[in-house]
N, C-alpha and C positions, 0 to 999 in steps of 0.2 A: 533581637540582638544577634549579631553575626559571630559565630564561633570560628574564627579564621584558622584555628589550629586543628580542626577536625580533619581537614584534608591531609595534613602532614601525619596525623596519628593513624589514619587509615592506611596511608602509604607505608608507614613503619610496620604496621601489623601484617600487611601483605608480604613484606620482606621476611618477617618471622615465619609466615606460612610457607614461603618458598623454601627456607632453610629446613623446616620440619619435613616438607615433602621430600627434599633431597635425602635427608636422613632415613626416611621411610624407604625410598628406592634402594639406598645402599644396604639397608637391612634385608630387603627382599632378595638380595643376591645369594643368600645362603639359606638352606632349609632350617638350620638351627635358630636363625634370627628372623625368619619370615613372618612369624606371628607378630613380633614386635614391629616389623616394618608396616604391616597392615594397620596396626594401631596408630602408628605415627602418621601414616597417610590419611587415615580417617580423622585424626585430630587436626591435621593441617587443613583439611577440607572444611571441617566444622569452624575453625577459626576464620577462614576466608569467607564462608557464607555469613557468619554472624556479623563480621565487620562490614560486610556489604550492605547490611540493613541500615548502617549509619550514613550511607552515602547520601549527600544532599540531592534532593529531587526525586528520590525513590519513594514511590507511593503504592496504592492498591494493596495494602497489607491484608485487607479483608479477603482478597483472592489468593495472595501469596501464602499466607499462613496455613490455610486448609490444604493447599497443594503440597507444601513441604511436609505436613503431617501425614497425608495420604501416601506420598512417595516414600517417606522414611519408614512408616509402619509396614507398608507393603514390602519394601526391600528387606527389612528386618525379618518379617515373617517367612518370606521365601528362602532367605539365606539360612534360617533355622530348620526348615522342613525339607530342603532339597537333599536328595541322596548324593553321596559322593560320586556314584556312577553317572548321575545326571548333571554333574558340575559343568561339563563342556557346554551342554545346552543352555544352562543358566548364564554362563559367561557370554555365549553368543547372543542370548536375548538381551542382556544388560548392555552389551556393546551396541546392539541395534537401538535400544531406547536412548542411549546417549546420542547416536547419530540422528535419530528422529527428533530429539529435543533441539539439536543444533539446526536441523532443517526447519523446524517450526519457529525458532527464534529468528532465523533469517527471513522467513515468510512475514513475520510480524514487522520486522524492520523495513522490508521492501514495500509492504502495503501501507506503511506509515510515511515513508519518504517519497515514494514515486508520485503520489497525487499532488505534492506540493512543489514549490519552486525548486528548480535544479541548482541549488547553491553548491559551492565547492565542497562544503562539509557534507551535504546530502549525497553528493556524487561519490564521495569516499565511502560513506556508509553503504550505499547501494552496491557498489562494486565488491566490497568485502562480503556483503550479505549474499550476493550471487555466488561467490566462491564458496562460502560456507554451506550454502544450500546444495550446490553440486556434490560436494564431498559427503555431507550429511545424508542426503537422499540415497546415494549409492551405498553408504554404510548401513543404513537401516534396512534397505531392501535385500542387500547381500547377506546381512546377518540373519534375517528372518529365514532365508533359504537354507543357510547353514544350520539354523535351529531345526528346521523341518527334516533335514538330512540326518542330523545327529539323533533326533527323536525317532527316526525311522518312520515318519509320517509321509515321506516320499522316498523314492529309491536313493540310496546313499552313493551309488556308483555314478560316474560321470555320465551326464545325459547330453548328447550332441544332436545337432540338427543341421541340415544343409546350409552352407554359406553362412555359418554362424559368425565368423569373424567380420565379414562384410556387413552383416545385419547389425551386429553389436556396435561396430564403429559408426554406422549410419545413424542408429538411435542416439548415440552419444553426441555426435556432431550436431544433429538437428536439435537435440535438447539444449546443448550449450548455446546454440545459435538463438534459440528462443530467449534465453537469459540475456544474451547480448542485445537482442532487439528490445527487450524491456528497458535496458539501460539507454539505448540510443533514442528510442521513441518516448521514454519516460512514461510508459503506459503499462498498467497492471494486467492488461489483457493477455500478455504473453506468459504470465507466471503460471497459469494452470497447465498449458501444454509443457512448459519448462519442467515443472515438478513431475508430471505424469511420465514423461520420457526419461528423466533421470532415475526415477524409481524402477521403471522398466529395464533400464540398462543394468542397474544393480542386480535385478533378478536374472537377466540373460547372462551376465558375467559369471554368476555363481553356479548356475545349473550345470554347466559342463565340468565342474570340479568334483572329483571323487572324494569319498570318505577318507582315503589315505592321506589326502592333502589338507584335511580340515585343521590340523594344528597351525599351519601357516596361514590359512584363510582367517581363522579367528584372530590371530595375532595382527594381521594386516588391517582388518576392519576395526580392531581396537585402536590401532595407530590412526586410521582415517577419522574415527570419531574424535580422537583428541585434537587432531589438526582442525577439524570443522569447528569444534568448540572454541579453540584458540582464535580462529579467524573471526568467529562471531563476537568473541570478547573484544577484539580490536574494533569491530564495527560499533559496539556499544560504547567503547572508550571515546570514539570520535563522534558519538551522538550526544544527546542532551543529558544522559545519565552519567557520563564520564566515568568516575571511579567504579561504578557498579560492574563494569566489564572486566576489571583487573583479575577477579577471582577466576573467571573463565579463561583469561589469557594464561594465567599461571598453571592451572590444572591441565588445560588443553595442550599447552606446549610440552609439559613434562610427560603426559600420556603419549602424545604424538611422537616425541623423541625416543622414549623407552620402547614403545610399541614398534616403531620402525626398526630399531636396533635388534629387538627380539625376532622380528620377521626375517631379517637377513640372516641371523644366526640359525634360525630354524631351517631356512632354505639351504644354508650351507651344510647343515647336518645331513641333508638328503642329497648333497652334491648337485643341486639344481638351482637355477635362478628363480627369482620371484616371478618373472614373466613366464617362465616355463610352467610354473605351478598354475598360473591363472589362465594361460592361453593354450596349453598343449592337450587339454582334455585327457590327462593321464588316467588310465584305467578304464576308459570308455570301451576299448576293444581288448578282449582277453588275448593273451599270448597263445598262439596255436603252432602246431608243427614241431614242438620241442619234444623229443623222445627222452624220457627219463631212463637211466640205467639202474637196474635193481628193482626192488619192490617194497611197498609199504609193509612194515613188520609190526603187527599189534603185540602188546605186552600186557600182562595182568598187574594189578596194583600190588599184589603180594610180592611179585618178583622185583618190582621197582623198589619196594620197601627194603628188601634184602640188599640191593645194590647200594642204596643210600646209607643203610645202617653200617655197612663195612667200608664206607668211603672216608677219606681224609678230609675232603672238601666238596661241598655241594654248592653250586651257583644257581640261583633262581633268576630266570629271565621272564618277567611278566609282560603281558600285552593287553589288548582291549578285551580279549576273552575273559581275563580275570575280572575286569571291571564289570562286564555284563553279568557274569555269574555271581558277583559280589563275594568273591572267594578270598579276599584279603585276610579275613579273620582266620579261616582255616589254614592259610599259608603261614600266618604267624604261629599257630599251634604246631604246624609241621616243623617250622624252624626251631621252635623251643624244644621239641622232642629230639631232634637231631643233635642240637647243641648239648642237651643233657647226656647224650651218648658220646660226646667228645668230637663230634663232626663240626668242622668249621663251615658256617653258612654265610654266603654273601649274595647280594642282589645286583644284577646287571641292568642298568636303566638306559635304554636308548632314548635320545632326545625327543623323538617323534613317536614313541610308543604311546598308544591311547589316542585320544581325540582332542587333546589340547596340551600345550607346554606344561610339563610337570605333573601330568595326570597320574602316572604311576607313583610318583613321590607322595602325592596327596593321599592316595588310597592306602599305601603302605604305612604312612604316618598315622592315618586314622586307625589302623589296626594295631598301632603301638610298636612298630618295628623301628629300631634305633636308626637315626640318620647315619651313624658311622658304619652301618652295614650296606649302605647304598653307594654304588660306584657307577660313574658314567662310562660310556663306551671306551674312551681313551684310557681310563684307569684300569679297566677290567680285561680288555682284550688279550693282554699279554699273559694272563693267568689261565686261560682256557686250556692250553696244552697240558698243564699240570693238574687239571681238575678231573676228579674221578667221575662225577655225575653233574650234568647240567639239566635242570628241569625247566623247560620252556612252557609257560602257562598262557595259552591264548594269544601268543605272538606269532606272526607269520612273515610279513615282508621285511621286518627289521632284523630277521635272523636268516634270510634267504641267501645262500652262497651264489645265487644267480647274479648277484651284484658284482661278482668277480669275473663273470663270463661276458666277453665281448659279444655284442649283438642283442643282449637282453635289455629290455626297457629299464631295468634296475641298474644297469652297468654303471659303476662309479659311485653308487650310493654307499656311504660308510655304514656298515652293519655290525652287529655283535657276532664275532667269529666263533659261535658256539660249536660249529662243526669240528673244531680242533680238539674238543674235549674227548676223553676216553669213552664216555657213554653220554648220549643225549636222549632224554625222554621228553616227548612233546605231548602235552595235554591239549586235545583238540576236539571240538564237538562233532566234526565230520571230516569228510575227505575233500571238501571244497578248497578253492584257492583263496588267497588273501584279497584285500580290497584292491590291490593293484592288478588282480586278474592274472597273476603269473604263477606257474607251477613252482613249488618250492623244492629246490634241489636237495635241501637238507633231509627231507623226509625219506629219501631213497638211499641215503648213505648207510654203509654197513654198520656204523656205530650208533645209528638212530632208531629208536622204537617209538611206536605211537600208543598212547594211553587215551583211548577215545572216551568222550563223555563230557558233560557239563563240568566246568572247572571246579566248582564248589563240591560237587559230588565226588569227582575224581580225587581231589586233594583230601577230602574226608575219608575216602577209602585208604589212602596212604597213611593217614593218621591212625586209623583203626588197625591197619596191618602192623604199624610200628609198635602200637601199644600191646599187641598180642606177642 
C-alpha cells in the first residue's frame, strides 16, 4: 500500500523544525535566554532527525541506529565532563566533526554516482558533493589545528613558513582541480588526491593563525561546517533518498548563516577583516623597538584589598588568564564580599576576550554571577573615568592602549578603555607579552599596578585580605 500523504507530512514537520530552530537562534541572542535557545535547537534537530527516518527509500537501519547511539552517548558524555575552561577546544573539535561528516557524506555520494552513467541527476549530485567535500575537508583539518593550538599541544602563536601564500594557493588550486577532473572524466581515481590536498590546505591555512584570533577562526569554521552540511543536503535531495536530505539543508543553512554573521561581527570587534585574520599571520612576529615610558609597579594583595574596600565602584575585566586558572569561583566570592561592603561591582566583557565568542560570559555564569552585572565594551567604556578601581584578570591585548597608537599592529582595534580609571590593578602570571606579541602600554601607566601570580591564587589572596 502506498501512503501518498507521508511525503506531505514529512515536509510539514520539517517546516515546524525550521520554526523551532529560528526560535532557538533568537533565544541564543541573550544570556538570560541562551539555555532555552539551546533546548529549542536540540529539540528541532531531534524532530528533523526522527522524521527523516520516515523518508521513503531510507534503509540500513542496522548500521544507522548504532551510529546514532554511539554519537549521541559520546556527545552527551563529553558535554557533561568537559571543563568550562576547555569549552573552546570542545567547540573546535565538534566543528571539525561536523565538517568531517560532511566530507565523508560527499565521499560516499561521489563513490556512488561516479562509477555509473553520467545522467543529469547524477551530475548535479556529483557537483554538489565536490563542493561539500571542499568546504568540509578544509573545515575538519582547520578545526583540528585550532583544537591543537587551544589545547596547547602545539604552539598557539602564528607559525609562518616561506612563500606560504603561494604554497597555500597552489595546494588549493591543485586540490580543486582534482575534484573538477573527477567530474570531467567521471573517474574516482582523482578523489584520493582531491581529499588529501584539501585536508592539507585546511592545515596550512590555520597554522599561521595565532591564538589571539582563535575566536574568529572557530566561528568561521563553524559557518563552513554548516555550509558544507547544507550543500550535502541538497545533494541528497537530488539523489534517490530525496526527503532524507532536508534535515541537513535546514540545519546546515541556519548554522552557516548564523556562523557567518558571528564571524563578521567578531572580526569587526577587532576592527579587522576576516581576510586579515586568516592571511596576515598576526602575532607571528613580536613588536620590537617600542620603548615604554615608566616602569612596571608591583603591588601587594593587602594594598589592593584596601583600595577596593574604600571604592565606590569596582569593574572587573576578565580574560583568558582567568579561564586558565579557573578563577571564576574566587572572582564571584570577591564580588560578593565587595558588594556586602556597599561597593558596586560590574564586569566588563570584551567580545574577543578568551578563546571563543562568549567565553567569559560562560565562565562567569558558571560561577553564578548575575547576567545583569555583565556589560559589553560599548556599554562600559564610558564608566571607566568615574571608576575607582579596575581589576584586570588575565587580560592583555583587549585592554592594551597601544590600539590607540598609530604604527602599532593593534591600531584601530576597539578595546576596553581601562586606562581611564583612577586605579588599575592587573593580575598577571608574569611579565610576558600577550598573544599578539605586543608590549602593553597599560602596564607602564602611572595609575596601573601589577599583582603577579596565578589568577586563582591572587584573587584568593584578595578575598582573604578583605575578610581580615
